C-alpha positions as CSV (number, residue, x, y, z in Angstrom):
1,X,31.3,-40.4,59.5
2,X,34.6,-42.2,59.3
3,X,34.8,-41.9,63.0
4,X,31.3,-43.7,63.5
5,X,32.2,-46.5,61.3
6,X,35.5,-47.2,62.9
7,X,33.7,-47.2,66.4
8,X,31.0,-49.6,65.2
9,X,33.7,-51.9,63.6
10,X,35.5,-52.5,67.0
11,X,32.3,-54.1,68.3
12,X,31.8,-56.4,65.5
13,X,32.9,-59.6,64.2
14,X,35.3,-59.9,61.3
15,X,32.2,-60.6,59.0
16,X,30.5,-57.6,60.4
17,X,33.4,-55.3,59.8
18,X,33.3,-56.6,56.2
19,X,29.7,-55.6,55.7
20,X,30.1,-52.1,57.3
21,X,33.1,-51.6,55.0
22,X,31.1,-52.4,51.9
23,X,28.2,-50.2,53.0
24,X,30.6,-47.3,53.4
25,X,32.1,-47.7,50.0
26,X,28.6,-47.8,48.5
27,X,27.6,-44.5,50.4
28,X,30.7,-42.7,49.1
29,X,30.2,-43.8,45.5
30,X,26.5,-42.4,45.7
31,X,27.7,-39.1,47.5
32,X,30.4,-38.5,44.7
33,X,27.9,-39.3,41.8
34,X,25.3,-36.8,43.2
35,X,28.0,-34.2,43.6
36,X,29.2,-34.5,40.0
37,X,25.5,-34.2,38.6
38,X,25.2,-30.9,40.6
39,X,28.4,-29.4,39.1
40,X,28.2,-30.5,35.5
41,X,25.1,-29.8,33.4
42,X,24.7,-31.9,30.1
43,X,25.9,-30.0,27.0
44,X,22.5,-30.3,25.4
45,X,20.0,-30.4,28.0
46,X,16.6,-31.9,27.0
47,X,13.8,-29.4,26.1
48,X,10.9,-29.2,28.7
49,X,7.7,-30.7,27.2
50,X,5.2,-28.1,25.6
51,X,2.1,-28.1,27.8
52,X,-1.2,-26.9,26.5
53,X,-3.6,-25.0,28.6
54,X,-5.3,-28.1,29.7
55,X,-2.0,-29.6,31.0
56,X,-1.5,-32.2,28.1
57,X,1.9,-32.5,26.4
58,X,2.1,-31.2,23.0
59,X,4.8,-32.2,20.3
60,X,7.7,-29.8,19.9
61,X,7.7,-28.0,16.5
62,X,9.3,-24.9,14.7
63,X,7.0,-22.1,13.3
64,X,8.2,-20.2,10.3
65,X,6.9,-16.8,9.8
66,X,6.6,-15.6,6.1
67,X,5.9,-11.9,5.2
68,X,3.5,-11.7,2.2
69,X,1.6,-8.5,1.3
70,X,-1.6,-8.6,-0.7
71,X,-1.1,-6.4,-3.8
72,X,-4.1,-4.6,-5.0
73,X,-4.9,-3.6,-8.6
74,X,-7.7,-1.0,-9.4
75,X,-8.6,-1.6,-13.0
76,X,-10.9,0.0,-15.6
77,X,-11.9,-2.2,-18.6
78,X,-13.1,-0.8,-21.9
79,X,-14.0,-2.8,-25.2
80,X,-12.6,-1.9,-28.7
81,X,-15.2,0.7,-28.9
82,X,-14.4,2.6,-25.7
83,X,-17.4,1.3,-23.7
84,X,-16.9,0.6,-20.1
85,X,-17.1,-3.2,-19.3
86,X,-18.5,-4.1,-15.8
87,X,-19.6,-7.7,-16.2
88,X,-16.2,-9.6,-16.2
89,X,-15.7,-12.5,-13.7
90,X,-12.7,-13.5,-11.5
91,X,-11.7,-16.2,-14.2
92,X,-11.8,-13.6,-16.9
93,X,-8.6,-12.1,-15.7
94,X,-5.0,-13.2,-15.6
95,X,-2.4,-11.5,-13.6
96,X,1.3,-11.6,-14.3
97,X,4.2,-10.2,-12.0
98,X,7.6,-9.9,-13.4
99,X,6.2,-12.3,-16.1
100,X,5.2,-15.0,-13.4
101,X,1.3,-15.9,-13.3
102,X,-0.3,-15.1,-10.1
103,X,-3.5,-16.4,-8.5
104,X,-6.3,-13.8,-8.0
105,X,-7.1,-13.9,-4.2
106,X,-9.4,-10.9,-4.1
107,X,-12.0,-9.8,-6.6
108,X,-14.7,-7.2,-6.6
109,X,-16.6,-6.0,-9.5
110,X,-17.7,-2.3,-9.4
111,X,-16.1,-2.1,-6.1
112,X,-17.6,0.1,-3.3
113,X,-14.4,0.1,-1.3
114,X,-14.5,3.7,0.2
115,X,-12.6,6.4,-1.8
116,X,-10.0,8.9,-0.6
117,X,-9.6,11.6,-3.4
118,X,-7.0,14.3,-3.3
119,X,-7.9,17.2,-5.7
120,X,-5.0,19.3,-6.7
121,X,-5.7,22.7,-8.4
122,X,-3.1,24.6,-10.3
123,X,-3.0,28.3,-8.9
124,X,0.1,29.4,-11.0
125,X,0.1,32.7,-12.8
126,X,-0.8,30.9,-16.0
127,X,-4.1,29.8,-14.7
128,X,-5.4,33.2,-13.6
129,X,-8.0,33.5,-16.5
130,X,-9.2,29.8,-16.3
131,X,-9.2,29.4,-12.5
132,X,-13.0,30.6,-11.9
133,X,-14.1,28.0,-14.5
134,X,-12.0,25.2,-12.9
135,X,-13.2,26.1,-9.4
136,X,-16.7,25.9,-10.6
137,X,-16.3,22.4,-12.2
138,X,-14.3,20.9,-9.1
139,X,-17.1,22.2,-6.9
140,X,-19.8,20.3,-8.9
141,X,-17.5,17.1,-8.8
142,X,-17.2,17.2,-5.0
143,X,-21.1,17.6,-4.7
144,X,-21.5,14.7,-6.9
145,X,-19.0,12.6,-5.0
146,X,-20.5,13.1,-1.6
147,X,-24.3,12.8,-3.0
148,X,-23.9,9.1,-4.4
149,X,-21.7,6.3,-3.7
150,X,-20.1,5.1,-0.5
151,X,-20.8,7.4,2.6
152,X,-17.4,6.9,3.7
153,X,-15.9,8.6,0.6
154,X,-13.9,11.7,1.4
155,X,-11.8,14.3,-0.3
156,X,-9.0,16.7,0.4
157,X,-8.3,19.8,-1.4
158,X,-4.8,21.2,-2.3
159,X,-3.6,24.2,-4.3
160,X,-0.2,24.6,-5.7
161,X,1.8,27.3,-7.6
162,X,5.5,27.9,-6.4
163,X,4.4,26.2,-3.0
164,X,1.8,23.5,-2.1
165,X,-1.1,24.4,0.3
166,X,-3.5,22.0,2.0
167,X,-6.6,23.9,1.6
168,X,-9.0,21.3,3.2
169,X,-8.0,18.1,5.0
170,X,-10.0,14.8,4.2
171,X,-13.6,15.2,5.0
172,X,-17.0,15.5,3.3
173,X,-17.8,19.0,3.9
174,X,-18.3,20.6,0.5
175,X,-19.4,23.9,1.9
176,X,-15.9,24.2,3.6
177,X,-14.3,23.3,0.3
178,X,-16.3,25.9,-1.6
179,X,-15.1,28.5,0.7
180,X,-11.3,27.7,0.2
181,X,-11.9,27.4,-3.5
182,X,-13.3,30.8,-3.6
183,X,-10.4,32.2,-2.2
184,X,-7.7,30.8,-4.7
185,X,-5.8,33.3,-6.7
186,X,-3.4,32.5,-9.7
187,X,0.1,33.7,-9.3
188,X,3.8,32.4,-9.5
189,X,5.3,29.2,-10.8
190,X,4.2,25.6,-10.9
191,X,5.4,23.0,-8.4
192,X,3.4,20.1,-9.8
193,X,5.8,17.4,-8.8
194,X,6.1,18.6,-5.2
195,X,2.3,18.6,-5.0
196,X,2.0,15.0,-6.2
197,X,4.7,13.9,-3.8
198,X,3.2,15.5,-0.9
199,X,-0.5,14.5,-1.6
200,X,0.8,10.9,-2.3
201,X,2.4,10.8,1.1
202,X,-0.9,11.8,2.8
203,X,-2.9,9.2,0.8
204,X,-0.5,6.5,1.8
205,X,-1.9,6.4,5.3
206,X,-5.5,6.1,4.3
207,X,-7.7,3.0,4.2
208,X,-9.6,2.2,0.9
209,X,-8.9,3.3,-2.6
210,X,-6.7,6.2,-3.2
211,X,-7.2,8.7,-6.2
212,X,-5.6,11.9,-7.2
213,X,-7.5,14.4,-9.5
214,X,-5.0,17.0,-10.9
215,X,-6.3,20.3,-12.6
216,X,-3.5,22.1,-14.3
217,X,-2.5,23.6,-17.6
218,X,0.7,21.9,-18.2
219,X,4.2,21.0,-16.7
220,X,6.2,21.8,-13.8
221,X,8.6,24.8,-13.5
222,X,9.4,25.2,-9.7
223,X,9.4,21.9,-8.0
224,X,12.2,20.5,-5.7
225,X,11.2,17.1,-6.5
226,X,11.8,15.6,-10.0
227,X,9.4,13.5,-12.2
228,X,10.7,10.1,-10.8
229,X,10.2,11.2,-7.2
230,X,6.6,12.0,-7.9
231,X,5.9,8.8,-9.9
232,X,7.4,6.7,-7.3
233,X,5.6,8.3,-4.4
234,X,2.3,7.8,-6.3
235,X,3.0,4.1,-7.0
236,X,4.1,3.4,-3.5
237,X,0.9,5.1,-2.2
238,X,-1.2,2.9,-4.5
239,X,-2.7,6.0,-6.1
240,X,-4.5,6.3,-9.4
241,X,-3.8,9.7,-11.1
242,X,-6.3,11.6,-13.4
243,X,-4.8,14.7,-14.7
244,X,-7.3,17.2,-16.2
245,X,-5.2,19.3,-18.6
246,X,-6.9,22.7,-19.2
247,X,-5.7,23.9,-22.6
248,X,-6.4,27.7,-23.0
249,X,-4.4,27.9,-26.4
250,X,-5.3,25.1,-28.9
251,X,-2.1,26.0,-30.9
252,X,0.9,23.7,-30.0
253,X,3.1,26.8,-29.9
254,X,1.4,28.0,-26.8
255,X,1.3,24.5,-25.0
256,X,3.7,22.7,-22.7
257,X,3.7,19.5,-24.6
258,X,6.6,18.1,-22.4
259,X,4.6,18.6,-19.3
260,X,1.5,17.1,-20.9
261,X,3.4,14.1,-21.9
262,X,4.9,13.8,-18.3
263,X,1.4,13.9,-16.9
264,X,0.1,11.4,-19.5
265,X,3.0,9.0,-18.3
266,X,2.3,9.5,-14.7
267,X,-1.4,8.6,-15.2
268,X,-0.8,5.5,-17.3
269,X,1.9,4.1,-14.9
270,X,-0.8,4.4,-11.9
271,X,-3.8,2.9,-14.0
272,X,-5.4,6.4,-14.5
273,X,-6.2,8.6,-17.6
274,X,-5.4,11.9,-18.8
275,X,-8.2,14.2,-20.0
276,X,-8.0,17.0,-22.2
277,X,-11.2,19.1,-22.3
278,X,-11.5,21.1,-25.4
279,X,-13.1,24.0,-23.6
280,X,-14.7,25.3,-20.3
281,X,-18.0,23.8,-21.3
282,X,-16.3,20.3,-21.2
283,X,-14.9,20.5,-17.7
284,X,-18.2,19.3,-16.3
285,X,-18.3,16.3,-18.6
286,X,-14.6,15.4,-17.9
287,X,-15.3,15.3,-14.0
288,X,-18.4,13.2,-14.5
289,X,-16.3,10.7,-16.7
290,X,-13.9,10.4,-13.8
291,X,-16.6,9.8,-11.4
292,X,-18.1,7.1,-13.5
293,X,-14.9,5.4,-13.9
294,X,-14.4,5.4,-10.2
295,X,-17.9,3.7,-9.9
296,X,-17.1,1.0,-12.4
297,X,-13.6,-0.1,-11.1
298,X,-12.6,-3.7,-10.6
299,X,-10.6,-4.4,-7.5
300,X,-8.2,-7.4,-8.0
301,X,-5.7,-8.6,-5.5
302,X,-3.0,-11.3,-5.3
303,X,-0.2,-12.5,-2.9
304,X,3.1,-12.6,-4.8
305,X,4.6,-15.8,-5.4
306,X,7.7,-17.0,-7.3
307,X,9.3,-13.6,-7.1
308,X,12.6,-12.4,-5.7
309,X,11.7,-10.1,-3.0
310,X,13.9,-7.3,-1.8
311,X,13.1,-4.1,0.1
312,X,12.0,-1.2,-2.2
313,X,12.3,-3.4,-5.3
314,X,9.9,-2.6,-8.3
315,X,7.8,-5.4,-9.8
316,X,6.2,-5.1,-13.3
317,X,2.5,-6.2,-13.3
318,X,0.3,-7.1,-16.3
319,X,-3.4,-7.8,-16.1
320,X,-5.0,-9.5,-19.0
321,X,-8.7,-10.0,-19.8
322,X,-10.6,-12.3,-22.0
323,X,-12.0,-10.8,-25.0
324,X,-11.0,-9.2,-28.2
325,X,-9.7,-5.8,-28.0
326,X,-10.2,-5.2,-24.3
327,X,-8.2,-2.3,-22.9
328,X,-7.2,-2.3,-19.2
329,X,-6.1,0.8,-17.3
330,X,-4.1,-0.6,-14.4
331,X,-0.8,0.4,-12.8
332,X,2.3,-0.8,-14.3
333,X,3.8,-2.4,-11.1
334,X,4.3,-2.1,-7.4
335,X,7.2,-1.5,-4.9
336,X,8.2,-3.9,-2.2
337,X,7.8,-2.2,1.4
């Protein structure tokens, strides 16, 4: 380039040579500027415009993702006389989580959301005499369950003594359940907490409402899991517990009062009820009462707000209803995922 410019200048006048020199300087300046631009990118390059599917530019903005889980409450409401109340409306309920008012986002009266019911039968040695009566009552309960209600309702059957056995996985086949029930024998210890823990784990993966009916004569004797493990598992699985405590001996000296108290605490903390049929003839009525309660539950849901949220943290829940003397059975709280 320099050689070309020098050759041309020898043929020009002084004014021509000055014009050529100025052009060469301008060309060199442009070349240096382009070279620098190629070597050094700006520290904060401008973002390319966001283009919509149709080709038009859209404003650049930041999207924030907030994880909020719907908390479901299954509630049974009775008046001061013990009569089931099924006519309350959304505005009749108030929800508190850790004392903070929450907005009701979901409300169903006498909900028909499908049921998944785990029936746990105590087959320890102490139930040997009562077992045939319990089996008969459970069979009638299962027949009534699949006869009426939601056609998607299902049940699973467990037996437990010193070990826990899944006798029948979730289905609607009562005949298959009857065959399993007829083969039960009473022997060994009582792993009640293990049974609740394992059944809760299975229920946690199911859609719809989760219910556990436990037929037993008292407390735990051989579980690896503790009371707290069973309670936490049931609450995390959003399971309502209905223990049916079969009392063969009316005298307190022959009863496991500690075990009965533990069952009552478990059921109350999950929104259920504990039943104490006074005799074999009341077993059928007890299972009928459980089924009636399941058919008259309220389903109430809320998205937690104003709470400190941490993984696996427990939040206390209160559900209040308008009216004098209303008694509500609902779980005592929920765990963060």
